[in-house]
Biotite code that builds the C-alpha atoms (Angstrom):
import biotite.structure as struc

atoms = struc.array([
    struc.Atom([-29.459, 13.967, 55.185], chain_id="A", res_id=1, res_name="MET", atom_name="CA", element="C"),
    struc.Atom([-26.354, 14.589, 57.160], chain_id="A", res_id=2, res_name="LYS", atom_name="CA", element="C"),
    struc.Atom([-26.063, 12.417, 60.064], chain_id="A", res_id=3, res_name="VAL", atom_name="CA", element="C"),
    struc.Atom([-23.242, 13.094, 62.909], chain_id="A", res_id=4, res_name="CYS", atom_name="CA", element="C"),
    struc.Atom([-22.498, 9.953, 64.662], chain_id="A", res_id=5, res_name="PHE", atom_name="CA", element="C"),
    struc.Atom([-21.750, 10.505, 68.945], chain_id="A", res_id=6, res_name="ILE", atom_name="CA", element="C"),
    struc.Atom([-20.068, 7.457, 70.422], chain_id="A", res_id=7, res_name="THR", atom_name="CA", element="C"),
    struc.Atom([-18.579, 7.188, 74.029], chain_id="A", res_id=8, res_name="ALA", atom_name="CA", element="C"),
    struc.Atom([-17.077, 3.670, 73.024], chain_id="A", res_id=9, res_name="PHE", atom_name="CA", element="C"),
    struc.Atom([-14.628, 1.832, 71.720], chain_id="A", res_id=10, res_name="GLU", atom_name="CA", element="C"),
    struc.Atom([-15.423, 1.733, 67.616], chain_id="A", res_id=11, res_name="VAL", atom_name="CA", element="C"),
    struc.Atom([-16.529, -1.637, 66.326], chain_id="A", res_id=12, res_name="ASN", atom_name="CA", element="C"),
    struc.Atom([-15.014, -1.662, 62.979], chain_id="A", res_id=13, res_name="TYR", atom_name="CA", element="C"),
    struc.Atom([-16.675, -4.468, 61.758], chain_id="A", res_id=14, res_name="LYS", atom_name="CA", element="C"),
    struc.Atom([-19.955, -3.461, 62.669], chain_id="A", res_id=15, res_name="ALA", atom_name="CA", element="C"),
    struc.Atom([-19.134, -0.298, 61.091], chain_id="A", res_id=16, res_name="LEU", atom_name="CA", element="C"),
    struc.Atom([-18.086, -2.147, 58.084], chain_id="A", res_id=17, res_name="LYS", atom_name="CA", element="C"),
    struc.Atom([-21.261, -3.958, 58.150], chain_id="A", res_id=18, res_name="ALA", atom_name="CA", element="C"),
    struc.Atom([-23.197, -0.617, 58.104], chain_id="A", res_id=19, res_name="VAL", atom_name="CA", element="C"),
    struc.Atom([-20.955, 1.199, 55.764], chain_id="A", res_id=20, res_name="PHE", atom_name="CA", element="C"),
    struc.Atom([-19.418, -1.370, 53.796], chain_id="A", res_id=21, res_name="PRO", atom_name="CA", element="C"),
    struc.Atom([-16.911, 1.466, 51.838], chain_id="A", res_id=22, res_name="SER", atom_name="CA", element="C"),
    struc.Atom([-15.582, 3.001, 55.106], chain_id="A", res_id=23, res_name="VAL", atom_name="CA", element="C"),
    struc.Atom([-11.907, 2.093, 55.718], chain_id="A", res_id=24, res_name="ASN", atom_name="CA", element="C"),
    struc.Atom([-11.508, 4.170, 58.923], chain_id="A", res_id=25, res_name="SER", atom_name="CA", element="C"),
    struc.Atom([-13.548, 6.802, 60.837], chain_id="A", res_id=26, res_name="LEU", atom_name="CA", element="C"),
    struc.Atom([-11.682, 9.828, 58.524], chain_id="A", res_id=27, res_name="GLU", atom_name="CA", element="C"),
    struc.Atom([-13.958, 8.112, 55.769], chain_id="A", res_id=28, res_name="ASP", atom_name="CA", element="C"),
    struc.Atom([-16.977, 9.368, 57.642], chain_id="A", res_id=29, res_name="ILE", atom_name="CA", element="C"),
    struc.Atom([-17.621, 12.727, 57.563], chain_id="A", res_id=30, res_name="GLY", atom_name="CA", element="C"),
    struc.Atom([-18.785, 13.730, 61.342], chain_id="A", res_id=31, res_name="CYS", atom_name="CA", element="C"),
    struc.Atom([-17.940, 10.830, 63.742], chain_id="A", res_id=32, res_name="PHE", atom_name="CA", element="C"),
    struc.Atom([-17.285, 12.815, 67.093], chain_id="A", res_id=33, res_name="ILE", atom_name="CA", element="C"),
    struc.Atom([-15.736, 10.664, 70.128], chain_id="A", res_id=34, res_name="ARG", atom_name="CA", element="C"),
    struc.Atom([-16.635, 11.528, 74.226], chain_id="A", res_id=35, res_name="LYS", atom_name="CA", element="C"),
    struc.Atom([-15.977, 13.663, 75.567], chain_id="A", res_id=36, res_name="PRO", atom_name="CA", element="C"),
    struc.Atom([-16.918, 16.725, 73.779], chain_id="A", res_id=37, res_name="VAL", atom_name="CA", element="C"),
    struc.Atom([-17.030, 20.145, 74.393], chain_id="A", res_id=38, res_name="ASN", atom_name="CA", element="C"),
    struc.Atom([-19.415, 22.057, 73.077], chain_id="A", res_id=39, res_name="VAL", atom_name="CA", element="C"),
    struc.Atom([-17.153, 24.575, 71.487], chain_id="A", res_id=40, res_name="GLU", atom_name="CA", element="C"),
    struc.Atom([-16.342, 21.130, 69.188], chain_id="A", res_id=41, res_name="ASP", atom_name="CA", element="C"),
    struc.Atom([-19.649, 19.891, 69.164], chain_id="A", res_id=42, res_name="LEU", atom_name="CA", element="C"),
    struc.Atom([-20.698, 23.018, 67.344], chain_id="A", res_id=43, res_name="VAL", atom_name="CA", element="C"),
    struc.Atom([-17.777, 22.855, 64.811], chain_id="A", res_id=44, res_name="LYS", atom_name="CA", element="C"),
    struc.Atom([-18.372, 19.472, 63.694], chain_id="A", res_id=45, res_name="HIS", atom_name="CA", element="C"),
    struc.Atom([-22.160, 20.492, 62.999], chain_id="A", res_id=46, res_name="ILE", atom_name="CA", element="C"),
    struc.Atom([-21.366, 23.770, 61.221], chain_id="A", res_id=47, res_name="GLU", atom_name="CA", element="C"),
    struc.Atom([-18.877, 21.657, 59.245], chain_id="A", res_id=48, res_name="GLY", atom_name="CA", element="C"),
    struc.Atom([-21.305, 19.066, 57.922], chain_id="A", res_id=49, res_name="GLU", atom_name="CA", element="C"),
    struc.Atom([-23.910, 22.097, 57.150], chain_id="A", res_id=50, res_name="LEU", atom_name="CA", element="C"),
    struc.Atom([-21.608, 23.343, 54.742], chain_id="A", res_id=51, res_name="ARG", atom_name="CA", element="C"),
])
């Protein structure tokens, strides 16, 4: 299952490491989207994950 995370708040890296111990930065997560996001960017992220 693929998941895209969408957040409007600062990323809490301590909490992120608790859930994903191998993650060192947001780039390590395939689909992490920060708001505000426009529809075109959202579609691009989702299509990228489906490939």
